C-alpha positions as CSV (number, residue, x, y, z in Angstrom):
1,X,-39.9,21.0,-23.5
2,X,-38.7,24.5,-22.2
3,X,-40.2,26.2,-25.4
4,X,-43.6,24.3,-24.9
5,X,-44.0,25.3,-21.4
6,X,-43.1,28.9,-22.1
7,X,-45.7,29.1,-25.1
8,X,-48.3,27.5,-22.9
9,X,-51.2,29.8,-21.8
10,X,-53.2,29.6,-18.8
11,X,-56.8,28.5,-19.1
12,X,-60.0,29.0,-17.8
13,X,-59.5,26.6,-15.2
14,X,-56.4,28.6,-14.0
15,X,-58.7,32.0,-14.2
16,X,-56.2,33.0,-17.2
17,X,-53.7,34.1,-14.5
18,X,-50.4,33.1,-12.9
19,X,-50.4,31.7,-9.3
20,X,-48.5,34.7,-8.0
21,X,-50.9,37.1,-9.6
22,X,-53.7,35.2,-8.1
23,X,-52.4,35.4,-4.5
24,X,-51.5,39.2,-5.0
25,X,-55.1,39.7,-6.1
26,X,-56.6,37.8,-3.4
27,X,-54.4,39.5,-0.9
28,X,-55.3,42.9,-2.1
29,X,-59.1,42.5,-2.2
30,X,-59.0,40.8,1.3
31,X,-56.9,43.6,2.7
32,X,-58.6,46.5,1.4
33,X,-62.3,45.3,2.0
34,X,-61.5,44.4,5.4
35,X,-59.4,47.5,6.5
36,X,-61.6,49.7,4.4
37,X,-64.1,52.0,6.4
38,X,-66.5,52.2,3.7
39,X,-66.4,56.1,3.7
40,X,-65.0,58.6,1.0
41,X,-63.6,57.1,-2.1
42,X,-63.5,53.5,-0.4
43,X,-67.3,53.7,-1.0
44,X,-67.0,53.2,-4.6
45,X,-63.6,51.2,-4.3
46,X,-65.1,48.6,-2.2
47,X,-68.1,47.6,-4.4
48,X,-65.8,47.4,-7.6
49,X,-63.3,45.2,-5.6
50,X,-66.8,43.0,-4.6
51,X,-67.2,42.6,-8.5
52,X,-64.0,40.7,-9.1
53,X,-64.8,37.4,-7.5
54,X,-67.9,37.6,-9.6
55,X,-66.1,38.1,-13.0
56,X,-63.8,35.1,-11.8
57,X,-67.1,32.9,-11.1
58,X,-68.3,33.7,-14.4
59,X,-65.3,32.6,-16.1
60,X,-65.3,29.6,-14.4
61,X,-69.1,28.9,-15.5
62,X,-70.1,29.0,-11.4
63,X,-73.5,30.3,-12.7
64,X,-75.4,29.4,-9.5
65,X,-72.5,30.2,-7.3
66,X,-72.3,33.5,-8.9
67,X,-76.0,34.0,-8.5
68,X,-75.8,32.8,-4.6
69,X,-72.7,35.4,-4.3
70,X,-74.7,38.4,-5.9
71,X,-77.8,37.7,-3.8
72,X,-75.9,37.2,-0.6
73,X,-74.1,40.5,-1.3
74,X,-77.0,42.6,-2.0
75,X,-79.1,41.2,1.1
76,X,-76.0,42.1,3.3
77,X,-75.5,45.4,1.9
78,X,-79.5,46.5,1.7
79,X,-80.7,44.7,4.9
80,X,-79.2,47.1,7.5
81,X,-81.1,50.2,5.8
82,X,-84.3,48.4,5.6
83,X,-84.4,47.0,9.2
84,X,-82.4,50.1,10.9
85,X,-85.3,52.4,11.6
86,X,-87.4,49.4,12.9
87,X,-85.1,48.1,15.3
88,X,-83.7,49.3,19.1
89,X,-80.3,50.9,19.1
90,X,-78.7,48.1,21.1
91,X,-80.0,45.7,18.4
92,X,-79.0,48.0,15.5
93,X,-75.5,48.2,16.7
94,X,-75.1,44.4,17.1
95,X,-76.9,43.7,14.0
96,X,-75.3,46.3,11.7
97,X,-71.8,45.4,12.8
98,X,-72.1,41.5,12.0
99,X,-73.8,42.6,8.8
100,X,-71.0,44.8,8.0
101,X,-68.2,42.2,8.7
102,X,-70.3,39.5,6.4
103,X,-70.3,42.4,3.7
104,X,-66.6,43.0,3.9
105,X,-65.7,39.2,4.7
106,X,-67.6,37.5,1.6
107,X,-65.5,39.2,-1.2
108,X,-62.6,38.1,0.7
109,X,-63.7,34.7,1.4
110,X,-64.8,34.2,-2.1
111,X,-61.2,35.3,-3.5
112,X,-59.9,32.6,-1.0
113,X,-62.0,29.9,-2.3
114,X,-61.4,30.6,-6.0
115,X,-57.6,30.6,-5.2
116,X,-57.9,27.1,-3.8
117,X,-60.0,25.6,-6.5
118,X,-58.1,26.9,-9.5
119,X,-54.5,26.6,-8.1
120,X,-52.9,23.1,-8.0
121,X,-50.2,22.1,-5.3
122,X,-47.5,21.9,-8.0
123,X,-48.3,25.6,-9.4
124,X,-48.4,26.9,-6.1
125,X,-45.1,25.3,-5.1
126,X,-43.4,26.6,-8.6
127,X,-44.7,30.0,-8.0
128,X,-43.3,30.0,-4.5
129,X,-40.0,28.5,-5.5
130,X,-39.8,31.4,-8.3
131,X,-40.3,33.8,-5.3
132,X,-37.8,32.3,-3.4
133,X,-40.3,32.0,-0.2
134,X,-38.7,29.3,2.3
135,X,-40.3,25.9,2.7
136,X,-41.0,26.2,6.1
137,X,-43.9,28.6,4.8
138,X,-44.8,27.2,1.7
139,X,-45.2,23.3,2.6
140,X,-47.8,24.0,5.3
141,X,-49.5,26.2,2.8
142,X,-49.6,23.8,0.2
143,X,-51.0,21.2,2.4
144,X,-53.8,23.5,3.4
145,X,-54.4,23.4,-0.8
146,X,-55.3,19.8,-0.5
147,X,-56.8,19.8,2.8
148,X,-60.0,21.9,2.2
149,X,-61.2,20.0,-1.1
150,X,-60.5,16.8,0.7
151,X,-63.1,18.0,3.6
152,X,-65.5,18.8,1.1
153,X,-65.2,15.2,-0.5
154,X,-65.2,13.7,2.8
155,X,-68.6,15.4,3.8
156,X,-70.1,14.5,0.4
157,X,-69.1,10.9,1.1
158,X,-70.5,11.2,4.8
159,X,-73.8,13.0,3.3
160,X,-74.4,10.2,0.8
161,X,-73.8,7.3,3.2
162,X,-76.4,8.8,5.6
163,X,-78.9,9.4,2.7
164,X,-78.7,5.9,2.0
165,X,-79.6,4.7,5.6
166,X,-82.1,7.4,5.9
167,X,-80.7,9.0,9.1
168,X,-79.4,12.3,10.0
169,X,-82.1,14.4,8.3
170,X,-82.8,18.4,9.1
171,X,-86.1,17.0,10.8
172,X,-83.8,15.9,13.8
173,X,-80.7,18.4,14.2
174,X,-79.2,16.5,16.8
175,X,-79.3,13.2,15.1
176,X,-77.8,15.0,12.0
177,X,-75.0,16.8,14.1
178,X,-74.2,13.0,15.5
179,X,-74.2,11.0,12.4
180,X,-72.6,13.7,10.2
181,X,-70.5,16.0,12.1
182,X,-68.9,13.4,14.3
183,X,-67.6,11.2,11.7
184,X,-66.3,14.3,9.8
185,X,-64.5,15.5,12.8
186,X,-62.9,12.1,13.2
187,X,-62.0,12.1,9.8
188,X,-60.1,15.6,9.7
189,X,-57.3,13.7,11.9
190,X,-56.7,11.2,9.4
191,X,-56.9,13.5,6.4
192,X,-54.4,15.8,7.9
193,X,-51.8,12.7,8.9
194,X,-52.4,11.6,5.0
195,X,-51.9,15.0,3.5
196,X,-48.5,15.2,5.5
197,X,-47.2,11.9,4.5
198,X,-48.3,12.7,0.9
199,X,-46.1,15.9,1.0
200,X,-43.0,13.9,2.4
201,X,-43.3,11.4,0.1
202,X,-43.6,14.1,-2.8
203,X,-40.5,15.8,-1.8
204,X,-41.8,19.2,-0.7
205,X,-39.3,19.0,2.4
206,X,-36.2,18.4,0.4
207,X,-33.5,20.8,0.5
208,X,-32.8,21.4,-3.0
209,X,-34.8,23.1,-5.6
210,X,-37.5,21.1,-7.2
211,X,-38.1,20.9,-10.8
212,X,-41.4,21.7,-12.2
213,X,-43.1,21.2,-15.4
214,X,-45.9,23.6,-14.6
215,X,-47.1,26.3,-17.3
216,X,-46.6,29.3,-15.1
217,X,-45.6,32.7,-16.2
218,X,-47.0,36.3,-16.7
219,X,-48.9,37.4,-19.6
220,X,-50.6,40.4,-20.6
221,X,-53.6,39.7,-18.4
222,X,-51.4,39.3,-15.3
223,X,-49.9,42.9,-16.0
224,X,-53.5,44.2,-16.2
225,X,-54.4,42.6,-12.9
226,X,-51.2,43.9,-11.2
227,X,-52.0,47.8,-12.6
228,X,-55.5,47.0,-10.9
229,X,-54.1,46.1,-7.8
230,X,-51.7,48.8,-7.5
231,X,-54.3,51.3,-8.7
232,X,-56.6,50.1,-5.5
233,X,-53.7,50.1,-3.1
234,X,-52.8,53.6,-3.9
235,X,-56.2,55.0,-3.8
236,X,-56.6,53.2,-0.4
237,X,-53.2,54.9,0.9
238,X,-54.4,58.2,-0.3
239,X,-57.9,57.8,1.6
240,X,-55.9,56.9,5.0
241,X,-53.5,59.9,4.3
242,X,-55.5,62.5,3.0
243,X,-59.2,61.3,4.2
244,X,-60.5,61.3,0.9
C-alpha cells in the first residue's frame, strides 16, 4: 500500500501539485500582490503573478471562468487610465483606489478559490500533519474547506426552488433578497453546526496522529513551483530594500 501511494502522481484535479505547494503558492501570490506597490520591478512581477491563476484555470479546463478572470483583470487595469482624465480629482482618488484594490485582490481571491476547489479535507489534513501544524489551527481551516462549497450548493438549491415558484427575480430586487438571502443566512447556521459535528465524528480533534491514504508528496512540478515562489520573494524583498 505504501509503495502504491508513493508511486501515485497528482492529477489535473489537484493542479498536479502537493497541497503544501499550493498553500505556499497561494500565500506568495496573495502577499506579493497585496503588499506590492506596482512600481519599479514589481510593475513586471505582479502581472506575472496574475497569470498564475489563469494557468491553473486552464489546467482545470475552467474555460469560461478563465475568460471571465482575464476580462475582469484587463478592465481593472485599464479602466483607471481611460477615465482618469475625465473625472474630478476627488472621484479619481476614490475610484482609482477601489480599482487598485480590486486589481491586487483578484489574483489572490482566485488562488484561494482554486486552493479550496482542488484540495480535499483529507489531503489538507495529511499535509498539515506532515508539517506538524497544531490541530487548533488545522481543524477550523479544514471545516472552512467544506464551508464555502456547501454555501454554493445551498444557494444553488434555493435559486432553483425560487425559479420553480417564479419568485425572487431580478425584476424585484427586494423580493429577491427576501426569498434568497434570508433562507441562505438561516441555512448558514445549520451548515456550520453540521460541519463541526462532521469534524468531530471523523476524529479531527483526536490527540493521536491520524493515518492517511492520500497520495501527497513532492515531485518535480512542486520543485518548480517552490523555486518560482522563492525567486518572487527575493525580488520583492530586494525591491523593498534597494528600491528597485
